[in-house]
C-alpha positions in Angstrom: -97.8 21.0 -44.6 -101.3 20.8 -46.0 -102.8 22.0 -42.6 -100.4 24.9 -42.6 -101.3 25.9 -46.1 -105.0 26.0 -45.2 -104.4 28.4 -42.3 -104.2 31.6 -44.4 -107.4 30.7 -46.2 -109.2 30.2 -42.9 -107.9 33.5 -41.6 -109.1 35.3 -44.7 -112.5 33.7 -44.4 -112.8 34.7 -40.7 -111.8 38.3 -41.6 -114.3 38.5 -44.4 -117.1 37.2 -42.2 -116.2 39.8 -39.6 -116.2 42.5 -42.2 -119.5 41.4 -43.6 -121.1 41.4 -40.1 -119.9 44.9 -39.6 -121.2 46.0 -43.0 -124.5 44.5 -42.2 -124.7 46.2 -38.9 -124.0 49.6 -40.5 -126.7 48.9 -43.1 -129.2 47.8 -40.4 -128.5 50.7 -38.2 -129.0 53.2 -41.0 -132.4 51.6 -42.0 -133.6 51.6 -38.4 -132.6 55.2 -38.0 -134.1 56.0 -41.4 -130.8 57.7 -42.4 -130.8 57.5 -46.2 -127.4 59.2 -46.6 -125.7 56.6 -44.4 -127.6 53.7 -45.9 -126.4 54.7 -49.4 -122.8 54.2 -48.3 -123.5 50.6 -47.3 -124.9 49.3 -50.6 -122.9 48.0 -53.5 -122.3 49.6 -56.9 -124.8 47.4 -58.6 -127.5 48.5 -56.2 -126.6 52.2 -56.7 -126.7 51.7 -60.5 -130.1 49.9 -60.2 -131.6 53.0 -58.5 -130.1 55.3 -61.1 -131.7 53.2 -63.9 -135.0 53.1 -62.0 -135.2 56.9 -62.0 -134.3 57.1 -65.7 -136.9 54.4 -66.5 -139.6 56.2 -64.5 -138.9 59.4 -66.5 -138.9 58.0 -70.0 -140.4 54.5 -70.4 -143.7 54.0 -72.2 -146.2 51.2 -71.5 -144.6 48.8 -73.9 -141.1 49.3 -72.3 -142.7 49.1 -68.9 -144.2 45.7 -69.6 -140.7 44.3 -70.5 -139.4 44.9 -67.0 -139.2 42.2 -64.4 -142.1 42.5 -61.9 -140.2 44.0 -59.0 -138.6 46.7 -61.1 -142.0 47.4 -62.8 -143.5 47.9 -59.3 -140.7 50.2 -58.2 -141.0 52.3 -61.3 -144.8 52.6 -60.9 -144.4 53.6 -57.3 -141.8 56.2 -58.2 -144.3 57.7 -60.7 -147.1 57.5 -58.2 -145.1 59.3 -55.5 -143.3 61.9 -57.6 -144.4 64.2 -60.5 -142.4 64.7 -63.6 -140.7 67.9 -62.4 -139.6 66.1 -59.2 -138.3 63.2 -61.2 -136.3 65.5 -63.4 -134.5 66.9 -60.4 -133.8 63.4 -58.9 -131.1 60.9 -59.2 -130.7 57.3 -57.9 -129.1 58.4 -54.7 -131.8 60.9 -53.9 -134.5 58.3 -54.6 -132.8 55.7 -52.4 -132.3 58.2 -49.6 -136.0 59.3 -49.7 -137.0 55.7 -49.6 -134.9 55.0 -46.5 -135.9 58.2 -44.8 -139.5 57.4 -45.2 -139.2 53.7 -44.2 -140.0 52.4 -47.6 -136.8 50.4 -47.9 -136.1 47.5 -45.6 -137.0 49.0 -42.3 -139.7 46.4 -41.4 -137.4 43.4 -41.8 -134.2 45.1 -40.5 -135.1 45.1 -36.8 -135.3 41.3 -36.6 -132.7 40.4 -39.2 -129.5 38.6 -38.1 -126.8 36.8 -40.1 -126.4 33.3 -38.6 -124.3 31.8 -41.4 -122.0 33.5 -44.0 -120.8 31.7 -47.1 -118.0 33.6 -48.8 -116.9 32.9 -52.4 -114.3 35.3 -53.6 -115.7 38.8 -53.8 -119.3 37.8 -53.1 -121.0 36.3 -50.1 -124.4 34.8 -49.3 -125.8 35.1 -45.8 -128.4 32.9 -44.1 -130.7 33.2 -41.1 -130.0 29.6 -40.1 -127.0 27.2 -39.7 -128.3 24.8 -42.3 -128.4 27.4 -45.0 -132.1 26.9 -45.8 -133.2 30.5 -45.2 -131.2 32.9 -47.4 -130.9 36.5 -46.5 -128.8 39.3 -48.1 -126.0 38.9 -50.5 -122.9 41.0 -50.2 -120.2 42.0 -52.7 -116.7 43.2 -52.1 -116.2 46.7 -53.6 -113.1 48.8 -53.7 -114.0 50.3 -50.3 -115.1 47.1 -48.6 -118.0 44.7 -48.3 -121.4 46.2 -49.3 -125.0 45.0 -49.3 -126.2 43.7 -52.7 -129.9 44.6 -52.4 -130.7 43.9 -56.0 -129.9 40.2 -55.3 -133.3 40.0 -53.6 -135.2 40.9 -56.8 -135.5 37.2 -57.8 -137.2 36.4 -54.6 -139.4 39.4 -54.9 -140.4 38.5 -58.4 -141.3 34.9 -57.3 -143.4 36.3 -54.5 -145.3 38.7 -56.9 -145.8 35.8 -59.4 -147.3 33.7 -56.6 -149.6 36.6 -55.6 -150.7 37.0 -59.2 -151.5 33.3 -59.4 -153.4 33.2 -56.2 -155.4 36.3 -56.8 -156.6 35.4 -60.3 -156.0 39.0 -61.3 -153.9 40.3 -64.1 -150.3 41.5 -63.6 -151.2 45.2 -63.7 -154.2 44.7 -61.4 -152.0 42.9 -58.9 -149.4 45.7 -59.0 -152.1 48.3 -58.5 -153.3 46.4 -55.4 -149.8 46.4 -54.1 -149.5 50.1 -54.7 -152.8 50.7 -52.9 -151.4 48.9 -49.9 -148.6 51.5 -49.6 -150.2 54.7 -51.1 -153.4 56.6 -50.4 -154.2 56.9 -54.1 -153.0 55.3 -57.4 -153.3 57.3 -60.6 -153.7 54.9 -63.4 -151.8 57.3 -65.8 -148.6 56.1 -64.2 -148.7 53.1 -66.6 -148.2 55.5 -69.6 -145.6 57.9 -68.2 -144.7 60.2 -65.3 -147.5 62.4 -63.9 -147.3 66.1 -65.0 
């Protein structure tokens, strides 16, 4: 009887893993094709909200407010300001920002080509994926939305923050100096006025 009672749970887990693999493949394909509109459909509501907030923060935050952000979000806001002037930001929403990022290869493309989900651990409406069977190399998280499983990109922010903190420690530079160095690696020019507000 116990064995029979476990069968439905096992079947649900197998179905969820299959759906997550399919969701990941759609996300991966969209990134590799640099198709922002399709990629937007594959990310969860929390990720979409994050990009909406990033645009809003880039428009309005001052230096004091900027310094309160976590490191990865601060970097993203600074990059948005460095790439787009105030008039462009005013005409932009989170979806547009995300689509531009994917279309230009700024979001995820470098890692997507080699990424593969080896192990999937499902817990209710969330799932953690790993690149190995021993669950030592975490990859993306997924969340189950009303229209299926979606990639939870913002779950990577804690790892990104740790990497930036390590870079700051190793470089011996200040936080802002480190973020500028990171911006210089992806942009031809960094206008230091972006720390105070959007560029006019």
